[in-house]
C-alpha positions in Angstrom: 134.7 -53.4 -90.2 137.3 -53.9 -92.9 139.7 -56.8 -93.3 141.7 -57.6 -90.2 144.7 -59.7 -90.4 147.3 -61.2 -88.0 150.5 -63.0 -88.8 150.3 -66.0 -86.4 153.8 -67.2 -87.1 156.6 -66.3 -89.6 160.2 -67.2 -90.1 161.3 -64.0 -88.4 159.8 -65.5 -85.1 162.2 -68.4 -85.2 160.4 -71.2 -86.9 159.4 -71.7 -90.6 155.8 -70.7 -91.2 153.7 -68.1 -93.0 150.5 -68.7 -91.1 148.1 -65.8 -91.3 144.7 -65.2 -89.8 142.3 -63.0 -91.9 138.9 -61.9 -90.5 136.0 -60.0 -92.1 132.5 -59.6 -90.7 131.5 -62.7 -92.8 134.3 -65.2 -92.2 137.6 -66.0 -90.5 140.2 -67.6 -92.8 143.5 -69.2 -91.6 146.1 -69.5 -94.4 148.8 -72.1 -94.3 148.6 -73.5 -90.7 151.9 -75.3 -90.5 155.3 -74.9 -88.9 158.8 -76.4 -89.2 162.0 -76.1 -87.4 164.5 -73.7 -88.9 167.2 -75.2 -91.2 170.6 -76.2 -89.7 172.3 -73.1 -91.0 170.0 -70.8 -88.9 172.2 -69.3 -86.2 170.5 -70.7 -83.0 170.9 -73.7 -80.8 168.8 -76.7 -81.7 167.1 -76.4 -78.3 166.0 -72.8 -79.0 164.8 -73.8 -82.5 162.7 -76.6 -81.1 161.3 -74.2 -78.4 160.3 -71.6 -81.1 158.6 -74.4 -83.2 156.7 -75.6 -80.2 155.6 -72.1 -79.3 154.6 -71.4 -82.9 152.6 -74.7 -83.1 150.6 -73.8 -80.0 149.8 -70.4 -81.5 148.7 -71.9 -84.8 146.5 -74.5 -83.1 144.8 -71.7 -81.1 144.3 -69.7 -84.4 142.7 -72.8 -85.9 140.0 -72.7 -83.3 139.0 -69.2 -84.5 138.8 -70.1 -88.2 135.8 -71.0 -90.4 138.0 -71.7 -93.5 141.5 -73.1 -93.7 143.7 -72.6 -96.8 146.5 -75.0 -97.7 148.6 -73.5 -100.5 150.8 -76.6 -100.9 151.9 -79.7 -98.9 155.1 -78.6 -97.3 155.1 -79.1 -93.5 155.5 -75.4 -92.8 152.2 -74.9 -94.5 149.8 -77.5 -93.1 149.5 -79.9 -90.1 149.7 -83.4 -91.7 148.7 -85.4 -88.7 146.6 -83.3 -86.3 143.1 -84.0 -87.6 141.4 -82.2 -84.7 142.3 -78.8 -86.1 140.3 -79.5 -89.3 137.0 -80.4 -87.6 134.1 -78.2 -88.6 136.1 -76.4 -91.2 135.9 -75.7 -94.9 139.4 -76.6 -96.3 140.6 -75.0 -99.5 143.6 -77.0 -100.4 146.1 -77.3 -103.3 144.8 -79.8 -105.9 146.9 -83.0 -105.2 146.3 -84.5 -108.6 148.4 -82.3 -110.8 150.9 -79.4 -110.7 152.6 -81.3 -107.8 155.8 -83.2 -107.3 156.2 -86.7 -106.0 157.0 -85.9 -102.4 154.0 -83.5 -102.0 151.8 -86.0 -103.7 152.9 -88.6 -101.1 152.2 -86.2 -98.3 148.8 -85.3 -99.8 147.9 -89.1 -100.1 148.8 -89.6 -96.4 146.9 -86.4 -95.3 143.7 -87.4 -97.2 144.0 -90.9 -95.9 143.8 -89.5 -92.4 141.0 -87.1 -93.3 139.0 -90.0 -94.7 139.5 -92.2 -91.7 139.0 -89.4 -89.1 135.9 -87.9 -90.6 134.4 -90.4 -93.1 135.2 -93.7 -91.5 136.4 -94.8 -94.9 139.7 -95.5 -96.6 141.1 -93.1 -99.2 141.3 -96.1 -101.6 137.5 -96.4 -101.4 136.9 -92.9 -102.7 139.7 -92.6 -105.3 138.5 -92.0 -108.8 140.1 -93.4 -112.1 143.0 -91.5 -113.6 142.1 -88.6 -115.8 144.1 -87.8 -118.8 144.6 -84.2 -119.6 146.5 -82.1 -122.1 148.8 -79.5 -120.5 150.0 -76.3 -122.0 153.6 -75.3 -121.8 153.7 -73.2 -118.6 156.2 -70.8 -120.1 153.4 -69.5 -122.4 151.8 -67.8 -119.3 155.1 -66.1 -118.4 155.6 -63.6 -121.3 157.6 -61.0 -119.2 160.0 -63.7 -117.9 160.5 -65.1 -121.4 161.3 -61.6 -122.8 163.8 -60.8 -120.1 167.2 -60.0 -121.4 169.6 -62.2 -119.3 172.8 -61.2 -121.3 175.5 -63.8 -121.2 173.3 -66.2 -119.3 171.0 -66.6 -122.3 172.4 -69.9 -123.6 172.7 -71.4 -120.2 169.1 -70.3 -119.4 167.9 -71.9 -122.6 169.5 -75.3 -121.6 168.0 -75.0 -118.0 164.5 -74.3 -119.4 164.7 -77.2 -121.9 165.7 -79.6 -119.1 162.7 -78.1 -117.1 160.4 -78.8 -120.0 161.5 -82.4 -120.1 160.9 -82.7 -116.4 157.4 -81.2 -116.8 156.6 -83.7 -119.6 157.6 -86.5 -117.1 155.3 -84.9 -114.5 152.4 -85.0 -117.0 152.9 -88.7 -117.6 152.6 -89.3 -113.9 149.6 -87.0 -113.3 147.8 -88.8 -116.1 148.4 -92.2 -114.5 147.6 -91.4 -110.9 144.2 -92.3 -109.3 142.4 -89.0 -108.7 141.9 -87.8 -105.1 138.4 -86.2 -105.2 137.1 -83.2 -103.3 135.6 -84.5 -100.1 132.6 -83.7 -97.9 132.2 -85.7 -94.7 129.8 -83.4 -92.8 132.3 -82.2 -90.2 134.9 -81.3 -92.9 134.6 -80.2 -96.5 137.6 -80.0 -98.8 137.6 -78.1 -102.1 140.5 -77.6 -104.6 140.3 -73.9 -105.4 143.0 -73.1 -107.9 141.8 -70.6 -110.5 138.4 -70.3 -108.8 136.5 -67.7 -106.8 134.3 -68.2 -103.7 131.8 -65.6 -102.2 131.1 -65.9 -98.5 128.6 -63.1 -97.7 130.3 -59.9 -99.0 133.7 -61.4 -98.7 135.3 -62.6 -102.0 138.1 -65.2 -102.0 140.0 -65.7 -105.2 142.8 -68.1 -105.9 145.4 -68.1 -108.7 146.2 -70.9 -110.9 149.2 -73.0 -109.8 152.4 -71.0 -109.6 156.0 -72.2 -109.5 157.5 -72.5 -106.1 160.5 -70.3 -107.1 162.0 -70.3 -110.5 160.5 -71.7 -113.7 160.2 -75.5 -113.4 161.3 -75.4 -109.8 161.5 -79.1 -108.7 160.0 -78.0 -105.4 156.6 -77.9 -107.0 153.7 -75.4 -107.2 151.7 -73.2 -104.9 148.7 -70.8 -105.2 148.1 -67.3 -104.1 145.1 -66.4 -102.0 143.4 -63.0 -102.6 140.7 -61.9 -100.1 138.6 -58.8 -100.8 136.0 -57.1 -98.5 134.6 -53.6 -98.5 137.1 -52.3 -101.1 140.1 -53.6 -99.2 142.3 -56.4 -100.6 144.9 -58.8 -99.0 147.1 -61.1 -100.9 149.0 -64.1 -99.4 151.5 -65.0 -102.0 152.7 -68.3 -100.4 156.1 -69.5 -101.5 156.7 -67.8 -104.8 160.2 -67.0 -103.4 160.6 -63.3 -104.0 158.7 -63.4 -106.4 161.6 -64.3 -108.7 159.4 -64.6 -111.8 158.6 -61.1 -113.3 155.1 -62.2 -114.2 154.2 -63.0 -110.6 155.6 -59.7 -109.4 153.4 -58.0 -112.1 150.4 -60.0 -110.9 150.9 -58.5 -107.4 151.3 -55.1 -108.8 148.2 -55.4 -110.9 146.1 -56.6 -108.0 147.3 -53.6 -106.0 146.6 -55.0 -102.5 
């Protein structure tokens, strides 16, 4: 047996999602089990959009039953179920770190999600397990994007410089918040275990799971936030779930995929 995978629901099926089930002989992994109704501009009646979203939700819930591991690449509603705690029972959850490389709206969703996890599985409140703020020093993220920074953008050069400078200021403001927030810890309540996997590797039998460091959700300093890619390897076969890198737009992310050669 090599890697088997099945797209459970994707935008092309009529509702926003990139939920994917991946199976090896060691483990079954469900990536980004969430779904959302298509945007207003999508050319279909609202009733049909709601029907597709309902159908997709049922399919994703069924896939959750088959999974040993659930991956949540970020906290947008089309990538995780924020309220349906039953789908996370008896799972290992590998989720985006909610303490940094995250914007305000996703941090709020993460706080709500982990509050529900704590109450459903640990019979405690999130406030009881929070840890003190941790001050970190963060490198300029553009330093990790040499290809994008060397790109000749012609007449857009000056405008791009201005956009990136504004992005750096926004990033500095993010750092101030990250360094002040109470830390949401990794959790283990017996029936659910949550780890933050960015930049790490996990071996489950002969199956290797790797996770990138946080990547921009789109262009450099995208205000939408950050995601991570999931790389699953087994028996010489490799699958990459890129999540919402939006294209990829950034050359270095495209090069990462090419280098991995899935």
